[in-house]
C-alpha positions as protocol buffer text, in pm:
chain_id: "A"
residue {
  index: 1
  type: MET
  ca { x: -15310 y: -3686 z: -8841 }
}
residue {
  index: 2
  type: GLN
  ca { x: -15452 y: -4061 z: -8929 }
}
residue {
  index: 3
  type: LYS
  ca { x: -15430 y: -4297 z: -8644 }
}
residue {
  index: 4
  type: GLY
  ca { x: -15259 y: -4635 z: -8625 }
}
residue {
  index: 5
  type: ILE
  ca { x: -15025 y: -4559 z: -8941 }
}
residue {
  index: 6
  type: HIS
  ca { x: -14736 y: -4404 z: -8746 }
}
residue {
  index: 7
  type: PRO
  ca { x: -14460 y: -4607 z: -8587 }
}
residue {
  index: 8
  type: GLU
  ca { x: -14472 y: -4648 z: -8196 }
}
residue {
  index: 9
  type: ASN
  ca { x: -14117 y: -4791 z: -8128 }
}
residue {
  index: 10
  type: TYR
  ca { x: -13913 y: -4455 z: -8142 }
}
residue {
  index: 11
  type: ARG
  ca { x: -13605 y: -4469 z: -7950 }
}
residue {
  index: 12
  type: LEU
  ca { x: -13255 y: -4294 z: -7941 }
}
residue {
  index: 13
  type: VAL
  ca { x: -13022 y: -4405 z: -8197 }
}
residue {
  index: 14
  type: ALA
  ca { x: -12666 y: -4324 z: -8265 }
}
residue {
  index: 15
  type: PHE
  ca { x: -12570 y: -4225 z: -8618 }
}
residue {
  index: 16
  type: LYS
  ca { x: -12211 y: -4236 z: -8718 }
}
residue {
  index: 17
  type: ASP
  ca { x: -12089 y: -4070 z: -9016 }
}
residue {
  index: 18
  type: MET
  ca { x: -11808 y: -4304 z: -9157 }
}
residue {
  index: 19
  type: SER
  ca { x: -11602 y: -4057 z: -9338 }
}
residue {
  index: 20
  type: ASN
  ca { x: -11529 y: -3838 z: -9024 }
}
residue {
  index: 21
  type: GLU
  ca { x: -11626 y: -4052 z: -8725 }
}
residue {
  index: 22
  type: GLU
  ca { x: -11875 y: -3790 z: -8609 }
}
residue {
  index: 23
  type: ILE
  ca { x: -12164 y: -3919 z: -8421 }
}
residue {
  index: 24
  type: PHE
  ca { x: -12523 y: -3760 z: -8324 }
}
residue {
  index: 25
  type: ILE
  ca { x: -12794 y: -3876 z: -8132 }
}
residue {
  index: 26
  type: THR
  ca { x: -13145 y: -3879 z: -8245 }
}
residue {
  index: 27
  type: LYS
  ca { x: -13475 y: -4072 z: -8224 }
}
residue {
  index: 28
  type: SER
  ca { x: -13545 y: -4312 z: -8482 }
}
residue {
  index: 29
  type: THR
  ca { x: -13718 y: -4653 z: -8584 }
}
residue {
  index: 30
  type: ALA
  ca { x: -13457 y: -4775 z: -8807 }
}
residue {
  index: 31
  type: ASN
  ca { x: -13360 y: -5152 z: -8731 }
}
residue {
  index: 32
  type: THR
  ca { x: -13002 y: -5240 z: -8630 }
}
residue {
  index: 33
  type: SER
  ca { x: -12809 y: -5526 z: -8487 }
}
residue {
  index: 34
  type: GLU
  ca { x: -12501 y: -5307 z: -8397 }
}
residue {
  index: 35
  type: THR
  ca { x: -12459 y: -5106 z: -8084 }
}
residue {
  index: 36
  type: ILE
  ca { x: -12232 y: -4852 z: -7953 }
}
residue {
  index: 37
  type: ASP
  ca { x: -12114 y: -4691 z: -7640 }
}
residue {
  index: 38
  type: PHE
  ca { x: -12125 y: -4318 z: -7677 }
}
residue {
  index: 39
  type: GLU
  ca { x: -12095 y: -4100 z: -7351 }
}
residue {
  index: 40
  type: GLY
  ca { x: -12150 y: -4373 z: -7113 }
}
residue {
  index: 41
  type: THR
  ca { x: -12461 y: -4504 z: -7248 }
}
residue {
  index: 42
  type: GLU
  ca { x: -12490 y: -4803 z: -7513 }
}
residue {
  index: 43
  type: TYR
  ca { x: -12711 y: -4695 z: -7820 }
}
residue {
  index: 44
  type: PRO
  ca { x: -12809 y: -4884 z: -8132 }
}
residue {
  index: 45
  type: LEU
  ca { x: -12570 y: -4773 z: -8417 }
}
residue {
  index: 46
  type: ILE
  ca { x: -12665 y: -4697 z: -8775 }
}
residue {
  index: 47
  type: LYS
  ca { x: -12350 y: -4627 z: -8983 }
}
residue {
  index: 48
  type: LEU
  ca { x: -12375 y: -4326 z: -9239 }
}
residue {
  index: 49
  type: GLU
  ca { x: -12157 y: -4276 z: -9560 }
}
residue {
  index: 50
  type: ILE
  ca { x: -12222 y: -3913 z: -9561 }
}
residue {
  index: 51
  type: SER
  ca { x: -12422 y: -3656 z: -9314 }
}
residue {
  index: 52
  type: ARG
  ca { x: -12430 y: -3274 z: -9266 }
}
residue {
  index: 53
  type: THR
  ca { x: -12088 y: -3285 z: -9094 }
}
residue {
  index: 54
  type: SER
  ca { x: -11930 y: -3417 z: -9408 }
}
residue {
  index: 55
  type: HIS
  ca { x: -12143 y: -3315 z: -9707 }
}
residue {
  index: 56
  type: PRO
  ca { x: -11974 y: -3053 z: -9934 }
}
residue {
  index: 57
  type: PHE
  ca { x: -12286 y: -2847 z: -9938 }
}
residue {
  index: 58
  type: TYR
  ca { x: -12304 y: -2805 z: -9553 }
}
residue {
  index: 59
  type: THR
  ca { x: -11904 y: -2787 z: -9514 }
}
residue {
  index: 60
  type: GLY
  ca { x: -11861 y: -2525 z: -9795 }
}
residue {
  index: 61
  type: GLU
  ca { x: -11577 y: -2720 z: -9954 }
}
residue {
  index: 62
  type: SER
  ca { x: -11778 y: -2823 z: -10285 }
}
residue {
  index: 63
  type: LYS
  ca { x: -11553 y: -2845 z: -10587 }
}
residue {
  index: 64
  type: LEU
  ca { x: -11669 y: -2871 z: -10941 }
}
residue {
  index: 65
  type: ILE
  ca { x: -11460 y: -3131 z: -11082 }
}
residue {
  index: 66
  type: ASP
  ca { x: -11510 y: -3179 z: -11469 }
}
residue {
  index: 67
  type: THR
  ca { x: -11335 y: -3513 z: -11548 }
}
residue {
  index: 68
  type: ALA
  ca { x: -11278 y: -3592 z: -11898 }
}
residue {
  index: 69
  type: GLY
  ca { x: -11460 y: -3269 z: -12014 }
}
residue {
  index: 70
  type: ARG
  ca { x: -11791 y: -3426 z: -11959 }
}
residue {
  index: 71
  type: ILE
  ca { x: -11963 y: -3086 z: -11909 }
}
residue {
  index: 72
  type: ASP
  ca { x: -11831 y: -3020 z: -12261 }
}
residue {
  index: 73
  type: LYS
  ca { x: -11938 y: -3328 z: -12405 }
}
residue {
  index: 74
  type: PHE
  ca { x: -12302 y: -3292 z: -12270 }
}
residue {
  index: 75
  type: LYS
  ca { x: -12314 y: -2935 z: -12393 }
}
residue {
  index: 76
  type: ASN
  ca { x: -12195 y: -3043 z: -12750 }
}
residue {
  index: 77
  type: LYS
  ca { x: -12423 y: -3347 z: -12772 }
}
residue {
  index: 78
  type: TYR
  ca { x: -12751 y: -3142 z: -12686 }
}
residue {
  index: 79
  type: SER
  ca { x: -12659 y: -2812 z: -12853 }
}
residue {
  index: 80
  type: LYS
  ca { x: -12844 y: -2939 z: -13151 }
}
residue {
  index: 81
  type: PHE
  ca { x: -13170 y: -2915 z: -12941 }
}
residue {
  index: 82
  type: LYS
  ca { x: -13139 y: -2548 z: -12889 }
}
residue {
  index: 83
  type: LYS
  ca { x: -13404 y: -2327 z: -13021 }
}
């Protein structure tokens, strides 16, 4: 491992999934100006749109939604390139 290229300012940070209000604590160097009180301790806060607690791949709730027949349009458009 090369010396002097890795950040030195790791600290505990709260990550909050905004879609389901789940909060988890991990080490990070990400900058933020917001803080949150979690279990009696104040942590820097990073807001996430999606995390492992809300992503369909991890929750098993994935659904294939074909709006306006996009898959069929794609197949028809590129069927001429088949060998």
